[in-house]
C-alpha positions in Angstrom: 0.0 0.0 0.0 1.4 3.5 -1.0 1.0 6.7 1.2 1.0 9.9 -0.1 1.9 12.3 2.7 1.8 15.9 1.9 3.7 18.4 3.5 1.6 20.6 5.9 1.3 24.1 4.6 2.6 27.0 7.0 -0.5 28.9 7.2 -1.4 31.7 9.5 -5.0 33.0 9.4 -5.9 36.7 10.1 -9.0 38.1 11.7 -10.2 40.6 14.2 -9.6 40.1 17.7 -13.0 42.2 18.6 -15.5 42.5 16.0 -17.0 45.5 17.8 -13.8 47.7 17.8 -11.8 49.1 14.7 -9.4 47.2 12.9 -7.2 47.7 9.9 -9.9 47.6 7.4 -12.1 50.4 9.2 -9.1 52.7 9.0 -9.0 52.3 4.9 -12.6 53.7 4.9 -11.5 57.3 6.1 -7.7 57.3 6.8 -7.6 60.7 7.8 -10.1 60.6 10.5 -7.8 58.4 12.5 -5.7 59.8 15.3 -2.5 58.1 16.3 -4.1 56.7 19.4 -7.0 55.4 17.4 -4.9 54.0 14.8 -2.6 52.4 17.1 -5.7 50.5 18.7 -6.8 49.5 15.4 -3.4 48.0 14.3 -3.4 45.8 17.5 -7.3 44.8 17.0 -6.0 41.5 15.3 -5.8 37.8 15.7 -3.3 35.1 14.4 -4.4 31.6 14.2 -1.7 29.2 13.3 -1.6 25.5 13.9 2.2 25.0 14.0 5.2 26.7 15.7 6.3 29.9 13.9 10.0 30.9 13.9 10.7 33.7 16.1 12.0 35.9 13.2 8.9 35.1 11.2 6.7 35.7 14.1 7.9 39.0 15.2 8.3 40.4 11.3 4.6 39.4 10.6 3.7 41.3 13.6 5.7 44.2 12.7 3.7 44.4 9.2 0.4 44.5 10.8 1.0 46.3 14.0 3.8 48.8 13.0 4.2 49.1 9.1 0.6 50.0 8.6 0.8 52.7 11.2 4.1 54.0 9.6 2.4 54.0 6.1 -0.5 56.0 7.5 1.5 58.5 9.8 4.0 59.3 7.0 1.4 59.5 4.2 3.1 56.8 2.2 -0.3 55.1 1.9 -1.2 57.5 -0.8 1.5 56.7 -3.5 1.1 53.1 -2.2 -2.7 52.6 -2.2 -2.4 48.9 -3.8 -0.1 47.8 -0.9 -1.9 49.7 2.1 -5.5 48.7 1.1 -4.4 45.0 0.6 -2.9 44.4 4.0 -6.2 44.8 6.0 -7.9 42.5 3.3 -5.1 39.6 4.1 -7.3 36.7 5.4 -3.9 34.2 5.3 -0.2 34.2 5.2 1.4 31.1 3.8 5.3 30.8 4.5 7.6 28.9 2.2 11.2 28.4 2.7 13.5 29.8 -0.1 15.3 27.0 -1.5 17.8 28.6 -4.0 20.4 29.2 -1.5 24.0 27.6 -2.4 24.2 24.5 -0.5 27.2 25.8 1.7 25.2 28.8 2.8 22.1 26.7 4.1 23.8 26.0 7.5 24.3 29.8 8.0 20.9 30.7 8.0 17.7 30.8 5.6 15.4 33.1 3.5 11.6 32.7 4.1 9.0 33.9 1.4 5.7 35.1 2.9 2.6 35.5 0.8 -0.3 37.6 2.3 -3.4 36.5 0.6 -6.9 38.1 0.5 -10.0 36.3 -0.5 -9.5 36.9 -4.1 -5.9 35.1 -4.3 -4.1 38.4 -4.6 -1.2 38.8 -2.3 1.6 41.0 -1.0 5.1 38.9 -1.0 7.6 39.6 1.6 11.3 37.8 1.4 12.9 37.5 4.7 16.6 37.0 5.3 17.0 35.1 8.8 19.9 36.1 11.1 23.4 34.7 10.3 23.0 34.6 6.6 26.2 36.3 4.8 25.0 36.2 1.3 25.2 38.9 -1.2 21.8 40.3 -2.4 21.2 37.9 -5.1 17.9 36.7 -3.6 16.8 40.1 -3.9 17.6 40.6 -7.4 16.0 37.4 -8.2 13.0 38.5 -6.4 12.1 41.3 -9.1 11.8 38.4 -11.8 10.1 35.8 -9.6 7.1 37.6 -8.6 3.8 36.9 -10.1 3.1 40.5 -11.2 -0.7 39.7 -12.4 -1.9 38.8 -9.0 0.8 40.7 -6.7 -0.1 44.3 -4.8 3.0 44.6 -3.3 6.5 43.3 -2.6 8.8 43.6 0.3 12.3 42.6 1.0 13.7 42.4 4.6 17.3 41.8 5.8 19.5 42.5 8.9 22.4 43.5 7.2 23.5 46.9 6.0 22.1 48.1 2.4 25.1 49.3 0.6 24.8 51.9 -2.3 25.1 49.4 -5.0 21.7 47.8 -3.8 20.3 51.3 -3.5 21.2 52.2 -7.0 19.9 48.8 -8.3 16.7 49.1 -6.5 16.5 52.8 -7.9 16.8 51.6 -11.5 14.3 48.9 -10.9 11.4 51.5 -9.4 11.9 54.4 -11.9 13.4 56.7 -9.2 14.2 59.5 -11.6 10.4 60.0 -12.0 9.6 62.1 -9.3 5.9 61.3 -9.5 6.9 57.8 -8.7 9.7 58.1 -6.2 7.4 57.1 -3.4 5.3 54.6 -5.1 8.5 52.7 -5.8 6.7 50.8 -8.7 7.8 47.5 -10.0 6.0 45.7 -13.0 2.4 46.6 -13.2 2.5 49.4 -10.8 3.3 47.0 -7.8 5.1 49.2 -5.2 8.4 47.8 -3.8 9.6 48.4 0.0 12.9 47.5 1.2 13.5 47.1 5.1 16.1 46.4 7.7 15.6 44.9 11.1 18.3 45.1 14.0 18.4 43.0 17.3 18.1 45.2 20.5 17.8 44.0 23.9 14.7 41.8 23.9 13.5 43.7 20.9 13.9 44.0 17.1 14.1 47.4 15.7 12.7 47.5 11.8 13.4 50.5 9.5 12.1 51.6 6.1 15.1 52.1 3.8 13.5 52.3 0.4 11.7 54.4 -0.7 13.5 56.9 1.3 11.2 59.3 3.1 14.1 61.2 5.1 12.0 60.7 8.3 14.2 58.7 10.3 12.4 58.6 13.4 8.9 57.9 11.8 10.0 55.1 9.6 11.3 52.7 12.1 9.4 50.9 15.0 10.4 48.2 17.7 8.8 44.8 18.3 9.4 43.4 21.7 10.2 39.7 22.0 7.3 39.6 24.6 5.1 39.8 21.6 5.7 36.4 20.3 3.5 35.1 23.1 0.8 37.2 21.8 1.2 35.4 18.3 1.1 32.0 20.0 -1.9 32.9 22.0 -4.4 34.1 19.4 -6.9 36.6 20.2 -4.9 38.3 23.0 -3.8 41.9 22.1 -1.3 44.4 23.6 
C-alpha cells in the first residue's frame, strides 16, 4: 500500500480580535479621521491563528507588518502613493510561509530565507522575502525576487534584511523602480505598478528594530519601530492583544 503524505502548509489565518472595535480595514474607509491613538488601537485589534510553531523572526516580522508598518504608512503619508499595498494589507485573510530553496548548499547552514505571501479572498497577495539572522550572502535573492514575482496577482513586494544596505543595492533598486521620475519616487513601482519596500531589522535588548530604507522618506524617527520579543507570546495565544 502506498501512502501519499503531503507536507503541511505553513498557514496563518488573520481576523479581528474584537469585532465591535475598529481594525485595519476600518481605517481604510477614512484614513484621515484616525488619530495616532485610534490608529494604534486598530493596528492591535488583530488575531493570528496558526496550527504550527512559528519561527521567532517570522513571528515578529509578521507582527511588525500589521501592528507597526501599517501605522508607519499612515503616519508618513506613504499610503497615498502605495494604495494597492496599503489597502491590501487589511484584506489579508491568510499568510503562507515557504522556505526559499535557491540558496547555495554551503550557505544553508548559516541561515535561511523565507517567502511570505499575504493572501486576500481573491488570491491576490503581498510577497515578503525575509532574510533570517546569520546569513552572509550578497543580495542575490533580492535581485532574483524582481523576476520571480507573479505581477499579475501581486499588490506589493517587500524585502527585509538584517544587513546594512549598501549604495550598490540602492542604485539597483532605484533603477528597478523608476526613481528618476519624481511622481513615482515614493510609490516605488515595479512591473504593473506594484510597489516595492526595502527594510532592515536590528536586534536590540529584548526587541527587534525595523526600519524602512527604501523608498527613502527622509523621516528617520517615523520610519522605524520596535517589536518586543514578548510579542511572540501574543502571536502564539491568538486573540490576545497588547
